[in-house]
KOLKOLLO-489444 format. One record per residue: residue number from 1; residue in three letters; x, y, z of N, C-alpha, C in turn. Coordinates in Angstrom, 1 decimal, always signed. Each point is the difference from the previous one (the first is absolute). Layout:
BEGIN
NUM;ala;X;Y;Z;X;Y;Z;X;Y;Z $
...
This chain:
BEGIN
1;met;+0.9;-1.1;+0.1;-0.9;+1.0;-0.1;+0.9;+1.4;+0.0 $
2;arg;-0.3;+0.9;-0.9;+0.8;+1.2;-0.2;-0.3;+1.0;+1.3 $
3;asp;+1.1;+0.7;+0.3;-0.1;+0.9;+1.1;-0.8;+1.3;-0.5 $
4;pro;-0.8;+0.6;+0.9;-0.7;+1.1;-0.3;+1.0;+1.1;-0.7 $
5;leu;-0.8;+0.8;-0.7;+0.8;+1.1;-0.9;+0.7;+0.9;+0.9 $
6;pro;-0.4;+0.4;+1.1;+0.8;+1.0;+0.8;+1.3;-0.7;+0.5 $
7;ile;-0.1;-1.3;+0.4;+1.2;-0.7;+0.6;+1.1;-0.2;-1.2 $
8;arg;-0.6;-0.2;-1.2;+1.0;-0.2;-1.1;+0.6;+1.2;-0.3 $
9;ala;-0.8;+1.3;-0.1;+0.6;+1.3;-0.2;+0.9;+0.3;+1.0 $
10;leu;-0.2;-0.3;+1.4;+0.9;+0.3;+1.0;+1.3;-0.9;-0.2 $
11;thr;-0.1;-1.2;-0.4;+1.1;-0.9;-0.2;+0.9;+0.5;-1.2 $
12;tyr;-0.6;+0.3;-1.1;+0.9;+0.5;-1.1;+0.5;+1.4;+0.3 $
13;gly;-0.7;+0.9;+0.8;+0.5;+1.3;+0.3;+1.3;-0.2;+0.9 $
14;leu;-0.2;-0.9;+1.0;+1.3;-0.2;+0.8;+1.2;-0.6;-0.8 $
15;leu;-0.3;-0.9;-0.9;+1.0;-0.5;-1.0;+0.7;+1.1;-0.7 $
16;ala;-0.8;+0.8;-0.6;+0.4;+1.2;-0.8;+0.9;+0.8;+0.9 $
17;val;-0.3;+0.3;+1.2;+0.8;+0.8;+0.9;+1.3;-0.6;+0.1 $
18;phe;-0.1;-1.3;+0.3;+1.3;-0.8;+0.3;+1.0;+0.0;-1.3 $
19;val;-0.6;-0.1;-1.1;+0.7;+0.0;-1.3;+0.7;+1.4;+0.0 $
20;leu;-0.8;+1.1;+0.2;+0.6;+1.2;-0.2;+1.2;+0.3;+1.0 $
21;met;-0.3;-0.6;+1.2;+1.2;+0.1;+1.0;+1.3;-0.6;-0.4 $
22;val;-0.2;-1.2;-0.7;+1.3;-0.6;-0.5;+0.3;+0.5;-1.3 $
23;ala;-0.8;+0.4;-1.0;+0.4;+0.4;-1.2;+0.6;+1.3;-0.1 $
24;val;-0.6;+1.1;+0.8;+0.5;+1.3;-0.1;+1.5;+0.2;+0.3 $
25;pro;+0.5;-0.6;+1.1;+1.4;+0.1;+0.4;+0.8;-0.6;-1.2 $
26;leu;-0.4;-1.2;-0.5;+0.7;-0.7;-1.2;+0.0;+1.1;-1.2 $
27;phe;-1.0;+0.5;-0.3;-0.2;+0.9;-1.1;+1.0;+1.3;+0.3 $
28;trp;-0.1;+0.5;+1.2;+0.9;+1.2;+0.3;+1.4;-0.4;-0.1 $
29;met;+0.5;-1.1;+0.5;+1.4;-0.6;+0.0;+0.3;+0.0;-1.5 $
30;leu;-0.7;-0.6;-0.9;+0.4;-0.2;-1.3;+0.0;+1.3;-0.9 $
31;thr;-1.0;+0.9;+0.3;+0.1;+1.3;-0.8;+1.2;+0.9;+0.6 $
32;thr;+0.3;-0.2;+1.2;+1.1;+0.9;+0.6;+1.3;-0.6;-0.7 $
33;ala;+0.1;-1.2;-0.2;+1.3;-0.6;-0.5;+0.2;+0.4;-1.4 $
34;leu;-1.3;+0.2;-0.7;+0.2;+0.3;-1.5;+0.2;+1.5;-0.3 $
35;lys;-0.1;+0.8;+1.1;+0.0;+1.4;-0.4;+1.5;+0.5;+0.0 $
36;thr;+0.1;+1.1;-0.6;+1.3;+0.6;+0.0;+0.1;+0.9;+1.3 $
37;asn;+1.2;+0.5;+0.3;+0.1;+0.8;+1.3;-0.6;+1.3;-0.1 $
38;lys;-0.2;+0.5;-1.3;-0.7;+1.1;+0.0;-1.4;-0.1;+0.1 $
39;ala;-0.6;-1.0;-0.6;-1.5;-0.3;+0.3;-0.3;-0.3;+1.6 $
40;leu;+1.1;-0.5;+0.7;-0.2;-0.3;+1.4;+0.1;+1.1;+0.9 $
41;tyr;+0.8;+1.0;-0.3;+0.4;+1.1;+1.0;-0.5;+1.4;-0.6 $
42;glu;-0.1;+0.1;-1.2;-0.4;+1.3;-0.6;-1.3;+0.1;-0.6 $
43;asp;-0.2;-0.6;-1.2;-1.2;-0.1;-0.8;-0.9;-1.3;+0.5 $
44;phe;-0.5;+0.1;+1.2;-0.6;-1.2;+0.5;-1.3;-0.4;-0.7 $
45;ser;+0.0;-1.3;-0.2;-1.2;-0.7;-0.8;-0.3;-1.3;+0.6 $
46;tyr;-1.2;-0.4;+0.0;-0.3;-1.3;+0.6;+0.3;-1.3;-1.0 $
47;leu;+0.0;+0.3;-1.3;+0.5;-0.9;-0.9;+1.4;+0.6;-0.7 $
48;pro;+0.9;-1.0;-0.3;+1.2;+0.4;-0.7;-0.2;+0.4;-1.4 $
49;thr;+0.2;+1.3;-0.3;-0.2;+0.5;-1.3;+1.1;-0.5;-0.9 $
50;ser;+1.2;-0.1;+0.5;+1.1;-0.6;-0.9;+0.7;-1.2;+0.8 $
51;pro;-0.6;-1.2;-0.1;+0.5;-1.1;+0.8;+1.5;-0.1;-0.5 $
52;thr;+0.7;-0.5;+1.2;+1.5;-0.2;-0.1;+0.3;-1.2;+0.9 $
53;phe;+1.0;-0.7;-0.5;+0.5;-1.1;+0.9;+1.4;+0.4;+0.6 $
54;glu;+0.3;+1.3;+0.0;+1.2;+0.5;+0.7;+0.2;-0.4;+1.3 $
55;his;-1.0;+0.0;+0.9;+0.2;-0.4;+1.3;+0.3;-1.5;+0.2 $
56;phe;-0.5;-0.8;-0.9;+0.2;-1.4;+0.1;+1.5;-0.3;-0.3 $
57;val;+0.5;+0.7;-1.1;+1.4;-0.1;-0.4;+0.9;+0.4;+1.0 $
58;arg;-0.4;+1.1;+0.8;+0.9;+0.6;+1.1;+0.2;-1.1;+1.2 $
59;val;-1.1;-0.5;+0.3;+0.1;-0.9;+1.1;+0.6;-1.2;-0.4 $
60;val;+0.1;-0.4;-1.1;+0.6;-1.3;-0.5;+1.4;+0.3;-0.2 $
61;glu;+0.4;+1.1;-0.8;+1.4;+0.3;-0.2;+0.7;+0.7;+1.1 $
62;arg;-0.4;+1.0;+0.5;+0.6;+0.9;+1.1;-0.2;-0.7;+1.4 $
63;glu;-1.1;-0.4;+0.3;-0.3;-0.6;+1.4;+0.3;-1.5;+0.0 $
64;asp;+0.1;-0.6;-1.1;+0.3;-1.5;-0.1;-1.0;-0.7;+0.8 $
65;leu;-1.3;+0.3;-0.2;-1.0;-0.6;+0.8;-0.3;-1.5;-0.3 $
66;leu;+0.5;-0.4;-1.2;-0.3;-1.5;-0.5;+0.9;-0.9;+1.0 $
67;arg;+1.2;+0.6;+0.4;+0.8;-0.9;+1.0;-0.6;-0.1;+1.2 $
68;asn;-0.8;+1.0;+0.6;-0.7;-0.2;+1.2;-1.3;-0.9;-0.1 $
69;ile;-0.6;+0.2;-1.1;-1.2;-0.9;-0.4;+0.5;-1.6;+0.1 $
70;trp;+1.1;-0.1;-0.8;+0.7;-1.4;+0.1;+0.3;-0.4;+1.5 $
71;asn;+0.6;+0.8;+0.7;+0.2;-0.3;+1.6;-1.4;-0.5;+0.6 $
72;ser;-1.0;+0.8;-0.2;-1.3;-0.3;+0.5;-0.6;-1.4;-0.5 $
73;phe;+0.3;-0.1;-1.3;-0.5;-1.3;-0.6;+0.7;-1.2;+0.6 $
74;ala;+1.3;+0.1;+0.1;+0.9;-1.1;+0.4;-0.4;-0.4;+1.6 $
75;val;-0.1;+1.1;+0.8;-0.4;-0.1;+1.4;-1.4;-0.7;+0.2 $
76;ala;-0.9;+0.6;-0.9;-1.4;-0.4;+0.3;-0.2;-1.5;-0.6 $
77;ser;+0.8;-0.4;-1.0;-0.2;-1.2;-0.6;+0.6;-1.2;+0.9 $
78;thr;+1.2;+0.3;+0.6;+0.7;-0.9;+0.9;-0.8;-0.2;+1.1 $
79;val;-0.5;+1.1;+0.7;-0.8;+0.0;+1.2;-1.2;-0.8;-0.2 $
80;thr;-0.7;+0.2;-1.1;-1.4;-0.7;-0.4;+0.4;-1.6;-0.1 $
81;ala;+0.9;-0.3;-0.7;+0.4;-1.5;-0.2;+0.2;-0.6;+1.3 $
82;val;+0.8;+0.6;+1.0;+0.3;-0.5;+1.3;-1.3;-0.1;+0.9 $
83;thr;-0.7;+1.1;-0.2;-1.2;+0.1;+1.0;-1.1;-1.2;-0.5 $
84;val;-0.3;+0.1;-1.3;-0.9;-1.1;-0.3;+0.4;-1.4;+0.5 $
85;phe;+1.3;-0.4;-0.2;+0.5;-1.3;+0.5;-0.2;-0.2;+1.4 $
86;val;+0.6;+1.0;+0.7;-0.1;-0.2;+1.5;-1.4;+0.1;+0.5 $
87;ser;-0.8;+0.9;-0.5;-1.3;+0.2;+0.5;-0.9;-1.2;-0.3 $
88;ala;+0.2;-0.6;-1.1;-0.9;-1.1;-0.3;+0.4;-1.2;+0.9 $
89;phe;+1.1;-0.3;+0.3;+0.4;-1.1;+1.1;-0.4;+0.5;+1.3 $
90;ala;+0.1;+1.2;+0.3;-0.5;+0.5;+1.4;-1.3;-0.1;+0.3 $
91;ala;-0.9;+0.3;-1.1;-1.4;+0.0;+0.0;-0.4;-1.4;+0.1 $
92;phe;+0.6;-0.8;-0.8;-0.4;-1.5;+0.0;+0.4;-0.6;+1.3 $
93;ser;+0.9;+0.3;+0.7;+0.4;-0.6;+1.2;-1.0;+0.4;+1.1 $
94;ile;-0.4;+1.2;+0.0;-0.9;+0.5;+1.1;-1.4;-0.5;-0.3 $
95;val;-0.4;-0.2;-1.2;-1.4;-0.4;-0.4;-0.2;-1.4;+0.2 $
96;arg;+0.9;-0.8;-0.5;-0.2;-1.5;-0.2;+0.7;-0.7;+1.1 $
97;tyr;+1.0;+0.4;+0.7;+0.6;-0.8;+1.0;-0.5;+0.4;+1.3 $
98;arg;+0.1;-1.0;+1.0;-0.6;+0.2;+1.4;+1.2;+0.0;+0.8 $
99;tyr;+0.5;+1.1;+0.7;+1.0;-0.1;+1.0;-0.3;+1.1;+1.0 $
100;arg;+0.6;-0.1;+1.1;-0.2;+1.0;+1.1;+0.5;+1.4;-0.4 $
101;gly;-0.9;+0.9;+0.4;+0.3;+1.5;-0.3;-0.3;+0.4;-1.5 $
102;arg;-0.6;-0.8;-0.8;-0.3;+0.2;-1.3;-0.8;+1.4;-0.2 $
103;glu;-1.0;+0.1;+0.9;-0.9;+1.1;-0.2;+0.7;+1.3;+0.5 $
104;trp;+1.0;-0.1;+0.9;+0.7;+1.2;+0.4;+1.0;+0.5;-1.1 $
105;val;+0.6;-1.1;-0.7;+0.9;+0.2;-1.2;-0.8;+1.0;-0.9 $
106;gly;-1.2;-0.4;-0.4;-0.8;+0.8;-0.9;-0.4;+1.4;+0.5 $
107;arg;-0.2;+0.2;+1.3;-0.4;+1.2;+0.6;+1.4;+0.9;-0.1 $
108;phe;+1.1;-0.7;+0.4;+1.2;+0.8;+0.0;+0.3;+0.5;-1.4 $
109;ile;-0.2;-0.8;-1.0;+0.2;+0.5;-1.4;-0.8;+1.2;-0.3 $
110;leu;-1.3;-0.1;+0.3;-0.8;+1.2;+0.0;+0.4;+1.3;+0.6 $
111;phe;+0.5;-0.3;+1.3;+0.5;+1.1;+0.8;+1.2;+0.6;-0.6 $
112;lys;+0.9;-0.8;-0.5;+1.2;+0.6;-0.7;-0.3;+0.8;-1.2 $
113;tyr;-1.0;-0.4;-0.7;-0.3;+0.8;-1.2;-0.8;+1.4;+0.4 $
114;leu;-0.6;+0.0;+1.1;-0.6;+1.1;+0.4;+1.0;+1.1;+0.6 $
115;leu;+1.2;-0.4;+0.3;+1.0;+0.9;+0.7;+0.4;+0.9;-1.2 $
116;pro;+0.0;+1.3;+0.4;+0.4;+1.0;-0.9;+1.7;-0.1;-0.3 $
117;thr;+0.3;+0.3;-1.3;+1.4;-0.1;-0.3;+0.9;+0.9;+0.8 $
118;ala;-0.6;+1.1;+0.3;+0.8;+1.0;+0.7;+0.6;-0.5;+1.4 $
119;met;-0.7;-1.1;+0.5;+0.4;-0.6;+1.2;+1.1;-1.1;-0.1 $
120;leu;+0.2;-0.3;-1.2;+1.1;-1.0;-0.3;+1.3;+0.3;-0.8 $
121;phe;+0.0;+1.3;-0.6;+1.1;+0.2;-0.9;+1.3;+0.2;+0.9 $
122;val;-0.1;+0.4;+1.3;+1.2;+0.0;+0.7;+0.8;-1.3;+0.3 $
123;pro;-0.8;-0.9;+0.6;+0.6;-1.4;+0.2;+0.3;-0.6;-1.5 $
124;leu;-0.8;+0.3;-1.0;+0.3;-0.6;-1.3;+1.3;+0.5;-0.5 $
125;tyr;+0.2;+1.3;+0.2;+1.2;+0.6;-0.5;+1.2;-0.5;+0.7 $
126;ala;-0.1;-0.3;+1.3;+1.1;-0.5;+0.8;+0.5;-1.4;-0.6 $
127;ile;-1.1;-0.8;-0.3;+0.3;-1.3;-0.6;+0.5;+0.1;-1.2 $
128;val;-0.4;+0.9;-0.9;+0.5;+0.2;-1.4;+1.5;+0.4;+0.1 $
129;val;+0.4;+0.9;+0.9;+1.4;+0.5;+0.1;+0.9;-1.2;+0.6 $
130;ala;-0.5;-0.8;+0.9;+0.7;-1.1;+0.6;+0.4;-1.0;-1.1 $
131;leu;-1.1;-0.2;-1.0;+0.3;-0.9;-1.1;+0.8;+0.5;-1.1 $
132;gly;+0.4;+1.3;+0.1;+0.7;+0.7;-1.0;-0.8;+0.2;-1.4 $
133;leu;-1.2;+0.1;+0.2;-0.8;+0.3;-1.2;-0.7;+1.4;-0.2 $
134;gly;+0.8;+1.0;+0.7;-0.4;+1.4;-0.2;+0.1;+0.5;-1.3 $
135;asn;-0.9;+0.9;-0.5;-0.1;+0.6;-1.3;+0.0;-1.2;-1.1 $
136;thr;-0.6;-1.0;+0.2;-0.1;-1.0;-1.2;-1.5;-0.4;-0.2 $
137;leu;-0.3;-0.6;-1.0;-1.3;-0.4;-0.4;-0.4;-1.3;+0.8 $
138;lys;+1.0;-0.7;+0.4;-0.2;-1.2;+0.8;-0.5;+0.3;+1.4 $
139;ser;+0.4;+1.2;+0.5;-0.6;+0.5;+1.3;-1.5;+0.2;-0.1 $
140;leu;-0.5;+0.5;-1.1;-1.5;+0.2;-0.3;-0.7;-1.3;-0.2 $
141;met;+0.7;-0.8;-0.7;-0.6;-1.4;-0.2;-0.3;-0.7;+1.2 $
142;leu;+1.0;+0.1;+0.9;+0.0;-0.7;+1.4;-1.1;+0.6;+0.8 $
143;thr;+0.0;+1.4;+0.2;-0.9;+0.5;+0.9;-1.5;+0.1;-0.5 $
144;tyr;-0.2;+0.1;-1.3;-1.3;+0.0;-0.5;-0.7;-1.3;+0.3 $
145;leu;+0.7;-1.0;+0.2;-0.7;-1.4;+0.3;-0.7;+0.1;+1.4 $
146;thr;+0.4;+1.0;+0.8;-0.7;+0.1;+1.3;-1.4;+0.6;-0.1 $
147;ile;-0.1;+0.6;-1.1;-1.3;+0.7;-0.3;-0.9;-1.0;-0.9 $
148;thr;+0.5;-0.6;-1.0;-0.7;-0.6;-1.0;-0.4;-1.6;+0.5 $
149;val;+1.0;-0.5;+0.8;-0.4;-1.5;+0.3;-1.1;-0.1;+1.0 $
150;pro;-0.1;+0.9;+1.0;-1.2;-0.1;+0.9;-1.3;+0.3;-0.7 $
151;phe;+0.0;+1.0;-0.8;-1.2;+0.4;-0.8;-0.4;-1.2;-0.9 $
152;cys;+0.8;-0.5;-0.7;-0.3;-1.2;-1.0;-0.3;-1.2;+0.7 $
153;thr;+0.6;-0.3;+1.1;-0.4;-1.2;+0.8;-1.3;+0.1;+0.5 $
154;trp;-0.4;+1.2;+0.7;-1.4;+0.1;+0.5;-1.0;-0.1;-1.2 $
155;met;+0.3;+0.6;-1.1;-0.9;-0.1;-1.2;-0.2;-1.5;-0.5 $
156;leu;+1.0;-0.8;-0.1;+0.0;-1.3;-0.5;-0.6;-0.9;+1.0 $
157;met;+0.1;+0.3;+1.3;-0.7;-0.8;+1.1;-1.4;+0.0;-0.3 $
158;gly;-0.6;+1.3;-0.2;-1.5;-0.1;-0.3;-0.4;-0.7;-1.2 $
159;tyr;+1.0;+0.1;-1.0;-0.5;-0.7;-1.3;+0.3;-1.6;+0.2 $
160;phe;+1.0;-0.4;+0.6;+0.1;-1.6;+0.2;-1.1;-0.6;+0.9 $
161;arg;-0.4;+0.9;+0.9;-1.3;-0.6;+0.8;-1.2;-0.2;-0.9 $
162;ala;-0.1;+0.7;-0.9;-1.1;-0.1;-0.9;+0.0;-1.3;-0.8 $
163;ile;+1.0;-0.6;-0.3;+0.3;-1.3;-0.7;-0.2;-1.2;+1.0 $
164;pro;-1.0;-0.8;-0.4;-0.2;-1.2;+1.0;+1.2;-0.9;+0.1 $
165;ala;+0.3;-0.3;+1.2;+1.2;-0.8;+0.3;-0.2;-1.5;-0.5 $
166;glu;-1.2;-0.3;-0.4;-0.3;-1.4;-0.5;+0.6;-0.2;-1.2 $
167;leu;+0.2;+1.0;-0.9;+0.7;-0.2;-1.2;+1.5;-0.4;+0.1 $
168;glu;+0.6;+0.5;+1.0;+1.3;-0.4;+0.3;+0.1;-1.3;+0.5 $
169;glu;-1.0;-0.4;+0.9;+0.0;-1.3;+0.6;-0.3;-1.1;-1.0 $
170;his;-0.8;+0.4;-1.1;-0.2;-1.0;-1.1;+1.3;-0.3;-0.7 $
171;ala;+0.7;+1.2;-0.3;+1.3;-0.3;-0.7;+1.0;-0.6;+0.8 $
172;met;+0.0;+0.1;+1.3;+0.9;-0.8;+1.0;-0.4;-1.5;-0.1 $
173;val;-1.2;-0.3;+0.0;-0.5;-1.4;-0.2;+0.6;-0.6;-1.3 $
174;asp;+0.0;+0.8;-1.0;+0.5;-0.4;-1.3;+1.6;-0.2;-0.1 $
175;gly;+0.7;+0.4;+1.2;+1.4;-0.2;+0.0;+0.8;+1.4;+0.0 $
176;cys;-0.7;+1.2;+0.1;+0.7;+1.2;+0.1;+0.5;+0.2;+1.5 $
177;thr;+1.1;+0.7;+0.1;+0.5;+0.5;+1.4;-0.7;+1.2;+0.3 $
178;lys;+0.1;+0.5;+1.1;-0.6;+1.3;+0.5;+0.6;+1.1;-1.0 $
179;ile;+1.1;+0.0;-0.2;+0.6;+1.0;-0.9;-0.3;-0.2;-1.3 $
180;gly;-0.1;-1.1;-0.5;-0.5;-0.3;-1.3;-1.5;+0.5;-0.2 $
181;ala;-0.9;-0.2;+0.9;-1.4;+0.4;+0.0;+0.0;+1.6;-0.1 $
182;leu;+1.0;+0.6;+0.7;+0.0;+1.4;+0.0;+0.4;+0.5;-1.6 $
183;phe;+1.0;-0.6;-0.5;+0.3;+0.4;-1.4;-1.1;-0.4;-1.0 $
184;arg;-0.5;-1.1;+0.1;-0.9;-0.6;-1.0;-1.5;+0.4;+0.1 $
185;ile;-0.4;+0.3;+1.3;-1.4;+0.3;+0.2;-0.2;+1.5;+0.5 $
186;leu;+0.7;+0.2;+1.1;-0.4;+1.4;+0.7;+0.5;+1.2;-0.8 $
187;leu;+1.3;-0.1;-0.4;+0.6;+1.2;-0.8;-0.8;+0.2;-1.3 $
188;pro;-0.2;-0.9;-0.9;-0.8;+0.2;-1.2;-1.3;+0.6;+0.3 $
189;leu;-0.9;-0.6;+1.0;-1.2;+0.6;+0.3;+0.1;+1.4;+0.6 $
190;ser;+1.2;+0.4;+0.6;+0.1;+1.2;+0.5;+0.7;+1.0;-0.8 $
191;ala;+0.1;-0.3;-1.3;+0.6;+0.9;-0.9;-0.3;+1.6;+0.0 $
192;pro;-1.5;+0.2;+0.0;-0.3;+1.4;+0.2;+0.4;+0.7;+1.3 $
193;gly;+0.1;-0.7;+1.0;+0.4;+0.6;+1.3;+1.4;+0.2;-0.1 $
194;ile;+0.8;-0.9;-0.5;+1.5;+0.3;+0.0;+0.4;+1.0;-1.0 $
195;val;-0.7;+0.2;-1.2;+0.3;+1.0;-0.9;-0.4;+1.3;+0.7 $
196;ala;-1.1;+0.1;+0.6;-0.5;+1.3;+0.7;+1.2;+0.4;+1.1 $
197;ser;+0.3;-1.1;+0.8;+1.0;+0.4;+1.0;+1.4;+0.4;-0.7 $
198;ala;+0.3;-0.5;-1.0;+1.2;+0.3;-0.8;+0.0;+1.4;-0.4 $
199;ile;-1.2;+0.5;-0.6;-0.2;+1.3;-0.5;+0.1;+0.9;+1.1 $
200;phe;-0.6;-0.2;+1.2;+0.1;+0.9;+1.0;+1.3;+0.1;+0.7 $
201;ser;+0.8;-1.2;+0.0;+1.3;+0.1;+0.4;+0.9;+0.9;-0.9 $
202;phe;-0.1;-0.2;-1.2;+0.7;+0.8;-1.0;-0.3;+1.5;+0.2 $
203;thr;-1.3;+0.3;+0.2;-0.5;+1.4;+0.1;+0.6;+0.7;+1.3 $
204;leu;+0.0;-0.9;+1.1;+0.5;+0.6;+1.3;+1.4;+0.3;-0.2 $
205;ser;+0.8;-0.9;-0.6;+1.5;+0.1;-0.3;+0.3;+1.2;-0.8 $
206;trp;-0.9;+0.2;-1.1;+0.4;+0.9;-0.9;-0.4;+1.5;+0.6 $
207;asn;-0.9;+0.1;+0.8;-0.3;+1.4;+0.5;+0.6;+0.4;+1.4 $
208;glu;+0.7;-1.1;+0.6;+0.5;+0.3;+1.4;+1.0;+1.3;-0.1 $
209;phe;-0.1;+0.8;+1.0;+0.8;+1.2;+0.0;+1.0;+0.1;+1.2 $
210;leu;-0.6;-0.4;+1.1;+0.8;+0.4;+1.4;+1.3;-0.8;-0.1 $
211;leu;-0.1;-1.3;+0.0;+1.2;-0.8;+0.0;+1.0;+0.1;-1.1 $
212;ala;-0.5;+0.3;-1.2;+0.8;+0.4;-1.1;+0.7;+1.3;+0.1 $
213;leu;-0.6;+0.8;+0.8;+0.7;+1.5;+0.2;+1.0;-0.3;+1.0 $
214;val;-0.2;-0.8;+1.0;+1.1;-0.2;+1.2;+1.2;-1.0;-0.5 $
215;phe;-0.4;-1.0;-0.9;+1.0;-0.9;-0.3;+0.9;+0.3;-1.3 $
216;thr;-0.6;+0.9;-0.8;+0.9;+0.2;-1.1;+0.2;+1.6;-0.1 $
217;ser;+1.3;+0.3;-0.5;+0.4;+1.4;+0.0;+0.7;+0.3;-1.3 $
218;asp;+0.1;-0.9;-0.9;+0.7;+0.3;-1.3;-0.9;-0.2;-1.1 $
219;his;+0.1;+0.8;-1.0;-0.8;+0.0;-1.2;-0.1;-1.3;-0.6 $
220;thr;+1.0;-0.8;+0.0;+0.0;-1.3;-0.7;-0.9;-1.1;+0.7 $
221;thr;-0.3;+0.3;+1.4;-0.7;-1.0;+0.7;-1.5;+0.6;+0.4 $
222;met;-0.3;+1.3;-0.3;-1.3;+0.4;+0.3;-1.0;-0.6;-0.8 $
223;thr;-1.0;-0.2;+0.7;-1.3;-0.4;-0.7;-0.9;+1.2;-0.6 $
224;thr;-0.9;-0.3;-0.7;-0.8;+1.0;-0.7;-0.6;+1.1;+0.9 $
225;pro;-0.7;-0.5;+1.1;-0.7;+1.1;+0.9;+1.1;+1.0;+0.6 $
226;ile;+1.2;-0.5;+0.3;+1.1;+0.8;+0.5;+0.5;+1.0;-0.9 $
227;lys;+0.3;-0.6;-1.3;+0.3;+0.8;-1.1;-1.0;+1.2;-0.3 $
228;leu;-1.1;-0.3;-0.1;-1.0;+1.1;-0.4;-0.1;+1.0;+1.2 $
229;ser;+0.2;-0.3;+1.2;+0.0;+0.8;+1.1;+1.3;+1.0;+0.0 $
230;met;+1.1;-0.6;-0.5;+1.3;+0.7;-0.1;-0.2;+1.0;-1.2 $
231;met;-0.8;+0.0;-0.8;-0.2;+0.9;-1.1;-0.8;+1.4;+0.5 $
232;val;-0.3;+0.0;+1.2;-0.5;+1.2;+0.5;+1.2;+0.7;+0.8 $
233;val;+0.5;+1.1;-0.5;+1.1;+0.6;+0.6;-0.6;+1.3;+0.8 $
234;gly;+0.2;+0.0;+1.3;-0.5;+1.0;+0.8;-1.5;+0.2;-0.1 $
235;asp;-0.4;+1.2;-0.5;-1.4;+0.4;-0.2;-0.4;+0.1;-1.4 $
236;gln;+1.1;-0.6;-1.0;-0.2;+0.0;-1.3;-0.6;-1.5;-0.5 $
237;tyr;-1.2;+0.2;-0.6;-0.7;-1.3;-0.5;+0.0;+0.1;-1.5 $
238;ile;+0.8;-0.9;-0.7;+0.0;+0.0;-1.4;-1.1;-0.9;-0.5 $
239;trp;-1.1;+0.5;+0.0;-1.3;-0.7;-0.2;+0.1;-0.8;-1.2 $
240;gly;+0.4;+0.5;-1.1;+0.0;-0.9;-1.2;+0.9;-1.2;+0.1 $
241;gln;+1.1;+0.1;+0.6;+0.9;-1.1;+0.1;-0.6;-1.1;+1.0 $
242;leu;-0.6;+0.7;+1.1;-0.4;-0.9;+1.0;-1.2;-0.8;-0.4 $
243;met;-0.9;+0.5;-0.8;-1.1;-0.6;-0.5;+0.4;-1.0;-1.1 $
244;ala;+1.0;+0.3;-0.8;+0.6;-0.9;-1.0;+0.4;-1.2;+0.8 $
245;gly;+0.9;+0.3;+1.0;+0.6;-1.3;+0.7;-1.1;-0.8;+0.7 $
246;ala;-1.0;+0.6;+0.5;-1.1;-0.7;+0.6;-0.7;-0.9;-0.9 $
247;ile;-0.2;+0.5;-1.3;-0.6;-0.8;-1.0;+0.9;-1.2;-0.2 $
248;leu;+1.3;+0.2;-0.4;+0.8;-1.1;-0.2;+0.1;-1.0;+1.2 $
249;ala;-0.1;+0.5;+1.2;+0.1;-1.0;+1.0;-1.3;-0.8;+0.2 $
250;ser;-1.1;+0.5;-0.4;-1.3;-0.7;+0.2;-0.2;-1.0;-1.1 $
251;val;+0.8;+0.1;-1.1;-0.2;-1.0;-1.1;+0.1;-1.4;+0.3 $
252;pro;+1.1;-0.5;+0.7;+0.1;-1.5;+0.5;-1.2;-0.3;+0.8 $
253;ile;-0.4;+0.8;+1.0;-1.1;-0.5;+0.9;-1.3;+0.0;-0.7 $
254;thr;-0.2;+0.9;-1.0;-1.3;+0.0;-0.8;+0.0;-1.1;-0.9 $
255;ile;+1.1;-0.5;-0.6;-0.1;-1.1;-0.8;-0.2;-1.2;+0.9 $
256;leu;+0.6;-0.2;+1.1;-0.2;-1.1;+1.0;-1.4;-0.1;+0.3 $
257;tyr;-0.7;+1.1;+0.4;-1.4;-0.2;+0.4;-0.9;-0.2;-1.1 $
258;phe;+0.3;+0.6;-1.2;-0.7;-0.3;-1.2;-0.1;-1.6;-0.4 $
259;ile;+1.2;-0.6;+0.2;+0.1;-1.4;-0.2;-0.7;-0.8;+1.1 $
260;gly;+0.3;+0.4;+1.2;-0.6;-0.9;+1.1;-1.3;+0.6;+0.7 $
261;gln;-0.7;+0.9;-0.5;-1.1;+0.6;+0.7;-1.1;-1.1;+0.3 $
262;arg;-0.1;-1.0;-0.9;-1.0;-0.9;+0.3;+0.4;-0.9;+1.2 $
263;phe;+1.3;-0.4;+0.2;+0.4;-0.8;+1.0;+0.0;+0.8;+1.4 $
264;val;+0.2;+1.4;-0.2;-0.1;+0.7;+1.1;-1.4;+0.0;+0.6 $
265;val;-1.0;+0.2;-0.7;-1.4;-0.1;+0.4;-0.2;-1.2;+0.6 $
266;gln;+0.2;-1.1;-0.7;-0.3;-1.4;+0.6;+0.7;-0.3;+1.3 $
267;gly;+1.4;+0.4;+0.0;+0.7;-0.3;+1.3;-0.4;+0.8;+1.1 $
268;leu;-0.4;+1.3;-0.2;-0.6;+0.8;+1.2;-1.3;-0.5;+0.4 $
269;ser;-0.8;-0.4;-0.9;-1.4;-0.6;+0.4;+0.1;-1.3;+0.7 $
270;ala;+0.8;-0.8;-0.6;+0.1;-1.4;+0.6;+0.8;+0.0;+1.3 $
271;gly;+1.1;+0.9;+0.1;+0.8;+0.0;+1.2;-0.7;+0.7;+1.1 $
272;ala;-0.7;+1.0;-0.3;-0.5;+0.9;+1.0;-1.4;-0.4;+0.4 $
273;val;-0.8;-0.3;-1.0;-1.5;-0.3;+0.4;-0.2;-1.4;+0.4 $
274;lys;+0.5;-1.0;-0.8;-0.2;-1.4;+0.4;+0.8;-0.3;+1.2 $
275;gly;+1.2;+0.5;+0.3;+0.9;-0.4;+0.9;-0.7;+0.5;+1.4 $
């Protein structure tokens, strides 16, 4: 039965407002990146009258932003691969095995994820320095796991609970081991949740700012968020280059979400609602 007309009108109205809230900043960012400096600071106009790619060329050639984008990609990819591997086994252990303190382990994981990063960067910095990893990408790969592993483990716990344990028991009756049932039954059925957790892990690593600011101090090891912040000198905001850099930095994340959007929706609904 269809909803009454006022309800549908309100629904579409709210959706339109939400689309505008998302689309207007993106539109403003793109038009700013395509304007000349004269159009930005002197002859202001909402649309670029003479579109130019000079700001993109400058951030690539002068600021060498592609190096920083590669740093972010290398860190986020490594962290995501390790996170998915560790989180899958951790969630499987908590959900399927029975041992003393299992529920407390799950609660501790959630508590760790809720801790703000600002409370942890001092002890993490001490550990990084003691290991001799200061000002390296390895320091970011190591410390980002303290953020992504708890989040993805908690997410996969809810997803694994939604899959009947009888499926694994039937596989074990046919000769599978416990780990074999994990790889043959649970992980294939959990593909949407695993992909969703991988995408969120990649996004968290890509956008992280505080730890990257503390642990890296050289242009060759900076990630994209730090490099973009360094493009602001004093009270001078070079808006054209900043917006061009932001667009280039958002391309990998946009492609990733475009490819995996269906899995993100399925993973969130199954992990959060069914769990």
